[in-house]
mmCIF entry with sequence, helices, sheets and N, C-alpha, C, O atoms, coordinates in Angstrom:
data_MODEL
# 
_entry.id   MODEL 
# 
_entity.id                         1 
_entity.type                       polymer 
_entity.pdbx_number_of_molecules   1 
# 
_entity_poly.entity_id                      1 
_entity_poly.type                           'polypeptide(L)' 
_entity_poly.nstd_linkage                   no 
_entity_poly.nstd_monomer                   no 
_entity_poly.pdbx_seq_one_letter_code       MSDSPSDVKRSPLLGEHTDEVLGELGYGADQIAALRTEKVI 
_entity_poly.pdbx_seq_one_letter_code_can   MSDSPSDVKRSPLLGEHTDEVLGELGYGADQIAALRTEKVI 
_entity_poly.pdbx_strand_id                 A 
# 
loop_
_entity_poly_seq.entity_id 
_entity_poly_seq.num 
_entity_poly_seq.mon_id 
_entity_poly_seq.hetero 
1 1  MET n 
1 2  SER n 
1 3  ASP n 
1 4  SER n 
1 5  PRO n 
1 6  SER n 
1 7  ASP n 
1 8  VAL n 
1 9  LYS n 
1 10 ARG n 
1 11 SER n 
1 12 PRO n 
1 13 LEU n 
1 14 LEU n 
1 15 GLY n 
1 16 GLU n 
1 17 HIS n 
1 18 THR n 
1 19 ASP n 
1 20 GLU n 
1 21 VAL n 
1 22 LEU n 
1 23 GLY n 
1 24 GLU n 
1 25 LEU n 
1 26 GLY n 
1 27 TYR n 
1 28 GLY n 
1 29 ALA n 
1 30 ASP n 
1 31 GLN n 
1 32 ILE n 
1 33 ALA n 
1 34 ALA n 
1 35 LEU n 
1 36 ARG n 
1 37 THR n 
1 38 GLU n 
1 39 LYS n 
1 40 VAL n 
1 41 ILE n 
# 
_struct_asym.id          A 
_struct_asym.entity_id   1 
# 
loop_
_struct_conf.conf_type_id 
_struct_conf.id 
_struct_conf.pdbx_PDB_helix_id 
_struct_conf.beg_label_comp_id 
_struct_conf.beg_label_asym_id 
_struct_conf.beg_label_seq_id 
_struct_conf.pdbx_beg_PDB_ins_code 
_struct_conf.end_label_comp_id 
_struct_conf.end_label_asym_id 
_struct_conf.end_label_seq_id 
_struct_conf.pdbx_end_PDB_ins_code 
_struct_conf.beg_auth_comp_id 
_struct_conf.beg_auth_asym_id 
_struct_conf.beg_auth_seq_id 
_struct_conf.end_auth_comp_id 
_struct_conf.end_auth_asym_id 
_struct_conf.end_auth_seq_id 
_struct_conf.pdbx_PDB_helix_class 
_struct_conf.details 
_struct_conf.pdbx_PDB_helix_length 
HELX_P HELX_P1 AA1 THR A 18 ? GLU A 24 ? THR A 18 GLU A 24 1 ? 7 
HELX_P HELX_P2 AA2 ALA A 29 ? THR A 37 ? ALA A 29 THR A 37 1 ? 9 
# 
_struct_conf_type.id          HELX_P 
_struct_conf_type.criteria    ? 
_struct_conf_type.reference   ? 
# 
loop_
_atom_site.group_PDB 
_atom_site.id 
_atom_site.type_symbol 
_atom_site.label_atom_id 
_atom_site.label_alt_id 
_atom_site.label_comp_id 
_atom_site.label_asym_id 
_atom_site.label_entity_id 
_atom_site.label_seq_id 
_atom_site.pdbx_PDB_ins_code 
_atom_site.Cartn_x 
_atom_site.Cartn_y 
_atom_site.Cartn_z 
_atom_site.occupancy 
_atom_site.B_iso_or_equiv 
_atom_site.pdbx_formal_charge 
_atom_site.auth_seq_id 
_atom_site.auth_comp_id 
_atom_site.auth_asym_id 
_atom_site.auth_atom_id 
_atom_site.pdbx_PDB_model_num 
ATOM 1   N N  . MET A 1 1  ? 67.386  102.582 124.429 1.00 0.00 ? 1  MET A N  1 
ATOM 2   C CA . MET A 1 1  ? 68.277  102.278 123.365 1.00 0.00 ? 1  MET A CA 1 
ATOM 3   C C  . MET A 1 1  ? 69.583  101.687 123.857 1.00 0.00 ? 1  MET A C  1 
ATOM 4   O O  . MET A 1 1  ? 70.169  100.845 123.176 1.00 0.00 ? 1  MET A O  1 
ATOM 5   N N  . SER A 1 2  ? 70.047  102.102 125.008 1.00 0.00 ? 2  SER A N  1 
ATOM 6   C CA . SER A 1 2  ? 71.316  101.598 125.502 1.00 0.00 ? 2  SER A CA 1 
ATOM 7   C C  . SER A 1 2  ? 71.273  100.110 125.814 1.00 0.00 ? 2  SER A C  1 
ATOM 8   O O  . SER A 1 2  ? 72.319  99.463  125.869 1.00 0.00 ? 2  SER A O  1 
ATOM 9   N N  . ASP A 1 3  ? 70.073  99.552  126.019 1.00 0.00 ? 3  ASP A N  1 
ATOM 10  C CA . ASP A 1 3  ? 69.969  98.120  126.282 1.00 0.00 ? 3  ASP A CA 1 
ATOM 11  C C  . ASP A 1 3  ? 69.798  97.290  125.005 1.00 0.00 ? 3  ASP A C  1 
ATOM 12  O O  . ASP A 1 3  ? 69.748  96.061  125.061 1.00 0.00 ? 3  ASP A O  1 
ATOM 13  N N  . SER A 1 4  ? 69.712  97.944  123.896 1.00 0.00 ? 4  SER A N  1 
ATOM 14  C CA . SER A 1 4  ? 69.572  97.222  122.618 1.00 0.00 ? 4  SER A CA 1 
ATOM 15  C C  . SER A 1 4  ? 70.919  96.655  122.195 1.00 0.00 ? 4  SER A C  1 
ATOM 16  O O  . SER A 1 4  ? 71.942  97.337  122.250 1.00 0.00 ? 4  SER A O  1 
ATOM 17  N N  . PRO A 1 5  ? 70.903  95.392  121.772 1.00 0.00 ? 5  PRO A N  1 
ATOM 18  C CA . PRO A 1 5  ? 72.201  94.825  121.309 1.00 0.00 ? 5  PRO A CA 1 
ATOM 19  C C  . PRO A 1 5  ? 72.598  95.423  119.976 1.00 0.00 ? 5  PRO A C  1 
ATOM 20  O O  . PRO A 1 5  ? 71.756  95.640  119.105 1.00 0.00 ? 5  PRO A O  1 
ATOM 21  N N  . SER A 1 6  ? 73.848  95.680  119.827 1.00 0.00 ? 6  SER A N  1 
ATOM 22  C CA . SER A 1 6  ? 74.317  96.221  118.538 1.00 0.00 ? 6  SER A CA 1 
ATOM 23  C C  . SER A 1 6  ? 75.698  95.575  118.226 1.00 0.00 ? 6  SER A C  1 
ATOM 24  O O  . SER A 1 6  ? 76.479  95.258  119.123 1.00 0.00 ? 6  SER A O  1 
ATOM 25  N N  . ASP A 1 7  ? 75.938  95.408  116.986 1.00 0.00 ? 7  ASP A N  1 
ATOM 26  C CA . ASP A 1 7  ? 77.191  94.844  116.532 1.00 0.00 ? 7  ASP A CA 1 
ATOM 27  C C  . ASP A 1 7  ? 77.860  95.943  115.718 1.00 0.00 ? 7  ASP A C  1 
ATOM 28  O O  . ASP A 1 7  ? 77.429  96.260  114.609 1.00 0.00 ? 7  ASP A O  1 
ATOM 29  N N  . VAL A 1 8  ? 78.923  96.523  116.285 1.00 0.00 ? 8  VAL A N  1 
ATOM 30  C CA . VAL A 1 8  ? 79.629  97.630  115.630 1.00 0.00 ? 8  VAL A CA 1 
ATOM 31  C C  . VAL A 1 8  ? 80.791  97.063  114.872 1.00 0.00 ? 8  VAL A C  1 
ATOM 32  O O  . VAL A 1 8  ? 81.628  96.350  115.426 1.00 0.00 ? 8  VAL A O  1 
ATOM 33  N N  . LYS A 1 9  ? 80.842  97.396  113.549 1.00 0.00 ? 9  LYS A N  1 
ATOM 34  C CA . LYS A 1 9  ? 81.917  96.936  112.703 1.00 0.00 ? 9  LYS A CA 1 
ATOM 35  C C  . LYS A 1 9  ? 82.620  98.178  112.123 1.00 0.00 ? 9  LYS A C  1 
ATOM 36  O O  . LYS A 1 9  ? 82.017  99.242  111.985 1.00 0.00 ? 9  LYS A O  1 
ATOM 37  N N  . ARG A 1 10 ? 83.889  98.013  111.794 1.00 0.00 ? 10 ARG A N  1 
ATOM 38  C CA . ARG A 1 10 ? 84.610  99.120  111.214 1.00 0.00 ? 10 ARG A CA 1 
ATOM 39  C C  . ARG A 1 10 ? 84.248  99.226  109.741 1.00 0.00 ? 10 ARG A C  1 
ATOM 40  O O  . ARG A 1 10 ? 83.766  98.271  109.132 1.00 0.00 ? 10 ARG A O  1 
ATOM 41  N N  . SER A 1 11 ? 84.494  100.424 109.173 1.00 0.00 ? 11 SER A N  1 
ATOM 42  C CA . SER A 1 11 ? 84.308  100.625 107.748 1.00 0.00 ? 11 SER A CA 1 
ATOM 43  C C  . SER A 1 11 ? 85.461  99.987  107.017 1.00 0.00 ? 11 SER A C  1 
ATOM 44  O O  . SER A 1 11 ? 86.563  99.875  107.554 1.00 0.00 ? 11 SER A O  1 
ATOM 45  N N  . PRO A 1 12 ? 85.206  99.564  105.773 1.00 0.00 ? 12 PRO A N  1 
ATOM 46  C CA . PRO A 1 12 ? 86.322  98.973  105.016 1.00 0.00 ? 12 PRO A CA 1 
ATOM 47  C C  . PRO A 1 12 ? 87.394  100.035 104.719 1.00 0.00 ? 12 PRO A C  1 
ATOM 48  O O  . PRO A 1 12 ? 87.109  101.220 104.542 1.00 0.00 ? 12 PRO A O  1 
ATOM 49  N N  . LEU A 1 13 ? 88.614  99.552  104.675 1.00 0.00 ? 13 LEU A N  1 
ATOM 50  C CA . LEU A 1 13 ? 89.722  100.431 104.318 1.00 0.00 ? 13 LEU A CA 1 
ATOM 51  C C  . LEU A 1 13 ? 89.723  100.707 102.807 1.00 0.00 ? 13 LEU A C  1 
ATOM 52  O O  . LEU A 1 13 ? 89.181  99.914  102.037 1.00 0.00 ? 13 LEU A O  1 
ATOM 53  N N  . LEU A 1 14 ? 90.310  101.794 102.389 1.00 0.00 ? 14 LEU A N  1 
ATOM 54  C CA . LEU A 1 14 ? 90.364  102.098 100.971 1.00 0.00 ? 14 LEU A CA 1 
ATOM 55  C C  . LEU A 1 14 ? 91.092  100.994 100.231 1.00 0.00 ? 14 LEU A C  1 
ATOM 56  O O  . LEU A 1 14 ? 92.237  100.678 100.554 1.00 0.00 ? 14 LEU A O  1 
ATOM 57  N N  . GLY A 1 15 ? 90.456  100.420 99.270  1.00 0.00 ? 15 GLY A N  1 
ATOM 58  C CA . GLY A 1 15 ? 91.056  99.375  98.429  1.00 0.00 ? 15 GLY A CA 1 
ATOM 59  C C  . GLY A 1 15 ? 91.001  97.990  99.070  1.00 0.00 ? 15 GLY A C  1 
ATOM 60  O O  . GLY A 1 15 ? 91.545  97.040  98.508  1.00 0.00 ? 15 GLY A O  1 
ATOM 61  N N  . GLU A 1 16 ? 90.373  97.854  100.205 1.00 0.00 ? 16 GLU A N  1 
ATOM 62  C CA . GLU A 1 16 ? 90.375  96.568  100.890 1.00 0.00 ? 16 GLU A CA 1 
ATOM 63  C C  . GLU A 1 16 ? 89.724  95.446  100.112 1.00 0.00 ? 16 GLU A C  1 
ATOM 64  O O  . GLU A 1 16 ? 90.137  94.291  100.219 1.00 0.00 ? 16 GLU A O  1 
ATOM 65  N N  . HIS A 1 17 ? 88.708  95.775  99.330  1.00 0.00 ? 17 HIS A N  1 
ATOM 66  C CA . HIS A 1 17 ? 87.941  94.745  98.601  1.00 0.00 ? 17 HIS A CA 1 
ATOM 67  C C  . HIS A 1 17 ? 88.142  94.836  97.092  1.00 0.00 ? 17 HIS A C  1 
ATOM 68  O O  . HIS A 1 17 ? 87.349  94.296  96.321  1.00 0.00 ? 17 HIS A O  1 
ATOM 69  N N  . THR A 1 18 ? 89.195  95.515  96.678  1.00 0.00 ? 18 THR A N  1 
ATOM 70  C CA . THR A 1 18 ? 89.441  95.699  95.252  1.00 0.00 ? 18 THR A CA 1 
ATOM 71  C C  . THR A 1 18 ? 89.536  94.325  94.521  1.00 0.00 ? 18 THR A C  1 
ATOM 72  O O  . THR A 1 18 ? 88.870  94.123  93.506  1.00 0.00 ? 18 THR A O  1 
ATOM 73  N N  . ASP A 1 19 ? 90.343  93.411  95.027  1.00 0.00 ? 19 ASP A N  1 
ATOM 74  C CA . ASP A 1 19 ? 90.475  92.136  94.378  1.00 0.00 ? 19 ASP A CA 1 
ATOM 75  C C  . ASP A 1 19 ? 89.139  91.402  94.253  1.00 0.00 ? 19 ASP A C  1 
ATOM 76  O O  . ASP A 1 19 ? 88.828  90.834  93.206  1.00 0.00 ? 19 ASP A O  1 
ATOM 77  N N  . GLU A 1 20 ? 88.368  91.422  95.312  1.00 0.00 ? 20 GLU A N  1 
ATOM 78  C CA . GLU A 1 20 ? 87.076  90.765  95.314  1.00 0.00 ? 20 GLU A CA 1 
ATOM 79  C C  . GLU A 1 20 ? 86.133  91.390  94.277  1.00 0.00 ? 20 GLU A C  1 
ATOM 80  O O  . GLU A 1 20 ? 85.459  90.668  93.542  1.00 0.00 ? 20 GLU A O  1 
ATOM 81  N N  . VAL A 1 21 ? 86.081  92.706  94.215  1.00 0.00 ? 21 VAL A N  1 
ATOM 82  C CA . VAL A 1 21 ? 85.203  93.387  93.274  1.00 0.00 ? 21 VAL A CA 1 
ATOM 83  C C  . VAL A 1 21 ? 85.612  93.121  91.821  1.00 0.00 ? 21 VAL A C  1 
ATOM 84  O O  . VAL A 1 21 ? 84.775  92.833  90.966  1.00 0.00 ? 21 VAL A O  1 
ATOM 85  N N  . LEU A 1 22 ? 86.924  93.224  91.567  1.00 0.00 ? 22 LEU A N  1 
ATOM 86  C CA . LEU A 1 22 ? 87.426  92.933  90.226  1.00 0.00 ? 22 LEU A CA 1 
ATOM 87  C C  . LEU A 1 22 ? 87.153  91.488  89.820  1.00 0.00 ? 22 LEU A C  1 
ATOM 88  O O  . LEU A 1 22 ? 86.821  91.212  88.668  1.00 0.00 ? 22 LEU A O  1 
ATOM 89  N N  . GLY A 1 23 ? 87.293  90.592  90.750  1.00 0.00 ? 23 GLY A N  1 
ATOM 90  C CA . GLY A 1 23 ? 87.002  89.210  90.514  1.00 0.00 ? 23 GLY A CA 1 
ATOM 91  C C  . GLY A 1 23 ? 85.539  88.980  90.136  1.00 0.00 ? 23 GLY A C  1 
ATOM 92  O O  . GLY A 1 23 ? 85.237  88.175  89.255  1.00 0.00 ? 23 GLY A O  1 
ATOM 93  N N  . GLU A 1 24 ? 84.648  89.681  90.800  1.00 0.00 ? 24 GLU A N  1 
ATOM 94  C CA . GLU A 1 24 ? 83.226  89.598  90.462  1.00 0.00 ? 24 GLU A CA 1 
ATOM 95  C C  . GLU A 1 24 ? 82.907  90.183  89.105  1.00 0.00 ? 24 GLU A C  1 
ATOM 96  O O  . GLU A 1 24 ? 81.933  89.806  88.454  1.00 0.00 ? 24 GLU A O  1 
ATOM 97  N N  . LEU A 1 25 ? 83.761  91.126  88.688  1.00 0.00 ? 25 LEU A N  1 
ATOM 98  C CA . LEU A 1 25 ? 83.580  91.736  87.320  1.00 0.00 ? 25 LEU A CA 1 
ATOM 99  C C  . LEU A 1 25 ? 84.194  90.891  86.206  1.00 0.00 ? 25 LEU A C  1 
ATOM 100 O O  . LEU A 1 25 ? 84.090  91.234  85.028  1.00 0.00 ? 25 LEU A O  1 
ATOM 101 N N  . GLY A 1 26 ? 84.824  89.802  86.580  1.00 0.00 ? 26 GLY A N  1 
ATOM 102 C CA . GLY A 1 26 ? 85.323  88.880  85.579  1.00 0.00 ? 26 GLY A CA 1 
ATOM 103 C C  . GLY A 1 26 ? 86.860  88.863  85.419  1.00 0.00 ? 26 GLY A C  1 
ATOM 104 O O  . GLY A 1 26 ? 87.391  88.098  84.613  1.00 0.00 ? 26 GLY A O  1 
ATOM 105 N N  . TYR A 1 27 ? 87.554  89.694  86.175  1.00 0.00 ? 27 TYR A N  1 
ATOM 106 C CA . TYR A 1 27 ? 89.049  89.735  86.094  1.00 0.00 ? 27 TYR A CA 1 
ATOM 107 C C  . TYR A 1 27 ? 89.628  88.503  86.818  1.00 0.00 ? 27 TYR A C  1 
ATOM 108 O O  . TYR A 1 27 ? 89.163  88.115  87.889  1.00 0.00 ? 27 TYR A O  1 
ATOM 109 N N  . GLY A 1 28 ? 90.640  87.916  86.207  1.00 0.00 ? 28 GLY A N  1 
ATOM 110 C CA . GLY A 1 28 ? 91.348  86.782  86.797  1.00 0.00 ? 28 GLY A CA 1 
ATOM 111 C C  . GLY A 1 28 ? 92.471  87.295  87.730  1.00 0.00 ? 28 GLY A C  1 
ATOM 112 O O  . GLY A 1 28 ? 92.835  88.471  87.696  1.00 0.00 ? 28 GLY A O  1 
ATOM 113 N N  . ALA A 1 29 ? 92.997  86.396  88.546  1.00 0.00 ? 29 ALA A N  1 
ATOM 114 C CA . ALA A 1 29 ? 94.052  86.777  89.469  1.00 0.00 ? 29 ALA A CA 1 
ATOM 115 C C  . ALA A 1 29 ? 95.308  87.306  88.715  1.00 0.00 ? 29 ALA A C  1 
ATOM 116 O O  . ALA A 1 29 ? 95.988  88.216  89.189  1.00 0.00 ? 29 ALA A O  1 
ATOM 117 N N  . ASP A 1 30 ? 95.587  86.725  87.560  1.00 0.00 ? 30 ASP A N  1 
ATOM 118 C CA . ASP A 1 30 ? 96.742  87.203  86.767  1.00 0.00 ? 30 ASP A CA 1 
ATOM 119 C C  . ASP A 1 30 ? 96.490  88.600  86.214  1.00 0.00 ? 30 ASP A C  1 
ATOM 120 O O  . ASP A 1 30 ? 97.409  89.418  86.173  1.00 0.00 ? 30 ASP A O  1 
ATOM 121 N N  . GLN A 1 31 ? 95.275  88.885  85.793  1.00 0.00 ? 31 GLN A N  1 
ATOM 122 C CA . GLN A 1 31 ? 94.939  90.191  85.305  1.00 0.00 ? 31 GLN A CA 1 
ATOM 123 C C  . GLN A 1 31 ? 95.014  91.248  86.428  1.00 0.00 ? 31 GLN A C  1 
ATOM 124 O O  . GLN A 1 31 ? 95.491  92.360  86.207  1.00 0.00 ? 31 GLN A O  1 
ATOM 125 N N  . ILE A 1 32 ? 94.556  90.899  87.583  1.00 0.00 ? 32 ILE A N  1 
ATOM 126 C CA . ILE A 1 32 ? 94.593  91.822  88.725  1.00 0.00 ? 32 ILE A CA 1 
ATOM 127 C C  . ILE A 1 32 ? 96.032  92.099  89.121  1.00 0.00 ? 32 ILE A C  1 
ATOM 128 O O  . ILE A 1 32 ? 96.401  93.234  89.421  1.00 0.00 ? 32 ILE A O  1 
ATOM 129 N N  . ALA A 1 33 ? 96.855  91.027  89.117  1.00 0.00 ? 33 ALA A N  1 
ATOM 130 C CA . ALA A 1 33 ? 98.263  91.222  89.428  1.00 0.00 ? 33 ALA A CA 1 
ATOM 131 C C  . ALA A 1 33 ? 98.943  92.116  88.418  1.00 0.00 ? 33 ALA A C  1 
ATOM 132 O O  . ALA A 1 33 ? 99.785  92.936  88.786  1.00 0.00 ? 33 ALA A O  1 
ATOM 133 N N  . ALA A 1 34 ? 98.595  91.976  87.152  1.00 0.00 ? 34 ALA A N  1 
ATOM 134 C CA . ALA A 1 34 ? 99.152  92.834  86.097  1.00 0.00 ? 34 ALA A CA 1 
ATOM 135 C C  . ALA A 1 34 ? 98.762  94.283  86.305  1.00 0.00 ? 34 ALA A C  1 
ATOM 136 O O  . ALA A 1 34 ? 99.575  95.181  86.090  1.00 0.00 ? 34 ALA A O  1 
ATOM 137 N N  . LEU A 1 35 ? 97.505  94.526  86.727  1.00 0.00 ? 35 LEU A N  1 
ATOM 138 C CA . LEU A 1 35 ? 97.048  95.886  87.012  1.00 0.00 ? 35 LEU A CA 1 
ATOM 139 C C  . LEU A 1 35 ? 97.814  96.489  88.179  1.00 0.00 ? 35 LEU A C  1 
ATOM 140 O O  . LEU A 1 35 ? 98.131  97.679  88.166  1.00 0.00 ? 35 LEU A O  1 
ATOM 141 N N  . ARG A 1 36 ? 98.116  95.673  89.195  1.00 0.00 ? 36 ARG A N  1 
ATOM 142 C CA . ARG A 1 36 ? 98.903  96.164  90.304  1.00 0.00 ? 36 ARG A CA 1 
ATOM 143 C C  . ARG A 1 36 ? 100.327 96.466  89.883  1.00 0.00 ? 36 ARG A C  1 
ATOM 144 O O  . ARG A 1 36 ? 100.902 97.470  90.303  1.00 0.00 ? 36 ARG A O  1 
ATOM 145 N N  . THR A 1 37 ? 100.909 95.588  89.040  1.00 0.00 ? 37 THR A N  1 
ATOM 146 C CA . THR A 1 37 ? 102.261 95.820  88.584  1.00 0.00 ? 37 THR A CA 1 
ATOM 147 C C  . THR A 1 37 ? 102.389 97.084  87.758  1.00 0.00 ? 37 THR A C  1 
ATOM 148 O O  . THR A 1 37 ? 103.403 97.778  87.822  1.00 0.00 ? 37 THR A O  1 
ATOM 149 N N  . GLU A 1 38 ? 101.357 97.382  86.981  1.00 0.00 ? 38 GLU A N  1 
ATOM 150 C CA . GLU A 1 38 ? 101.327 98.586  86.161  1.00 0.00 ? 38 GLU A CA 1 
ATOM 151 C C  . GLU A 1 38 ? 100.855 99.828  86.926  1.00 0.00 ? 38 GLU A C  1 
ATOM 152 O O  . GLU A 1 38 ? 100.746 100.924 86.376  1.00 0.00 ? 38 GLU A O  1 
ATOM 153 N N  . LYS A 1 39 ? 100.578 99.607  88.227  1.00 0.00 ? 39 LYS A N  1 
ATOM 154 C CA . LYS A 1 39 ? 100.130 100.685 89.134  1.00 0.00 ? 39 LYS A CA 1 
ATOM 155 C C  . LYS A 1 39 ? 98.828  101.340 88.662  1.00 0.00 ? 39 LYS A C  1 
ATOM 156 O O  . LYS A 1 39 ? 98.594  102.534 88.849  1.00 0.00 ? 39 LYS A O  1 
ATOM 157 N N  . VAL A 1 40 ? 97.991  100.496 88.040  1.00 0.00 ? 40 VAL A N  1 
ATOM 158 C CA . VAL A 1 40 ? 96.626  100.968 87.642  1.00 0.00 ? 40 VAL A CA 1 
ATOM 159 C C  . VAL A 1 40 ? 95.730  100.971 88.902  1.00 0.00 ? 40 VAL A C  1 
ATOM 160 O O  . VAL A 1 40 ? 94.865  101.829 89.076  1.00 0.00 ? 40 VAL A O  1 
ATOM 161 N N  . ILE A 1 41 ? 95.974  99.997  89.747  1.00 0.00 ? 41 ILE A N  1 
ATOM 162 C CA . ILE A 1 41 ? 95.212  99.947  90.989  1.00 0.00 ? 41 ILE A CA 1 
ATOM 163 C C  . ILE A 1 41 ? 96.182  99.833  92.135  1.00 0.00 ? 41 ILE A C  1 
ATOM 164 O O  . ILE A 1 41 ? 95.767  99.775  93.292  1.00 0.00 ? 41 ILE A O  1 
# 
């Protein structure tokens, strides 16, 4: 097993992909910014 190639990656940080996920759910950049301003996210 020690000779097997492996690519070790770190885990995502909390909230690291929030903008990307919300974008995929249909939220626009202005809506996401408003949620951040209101401290929803």
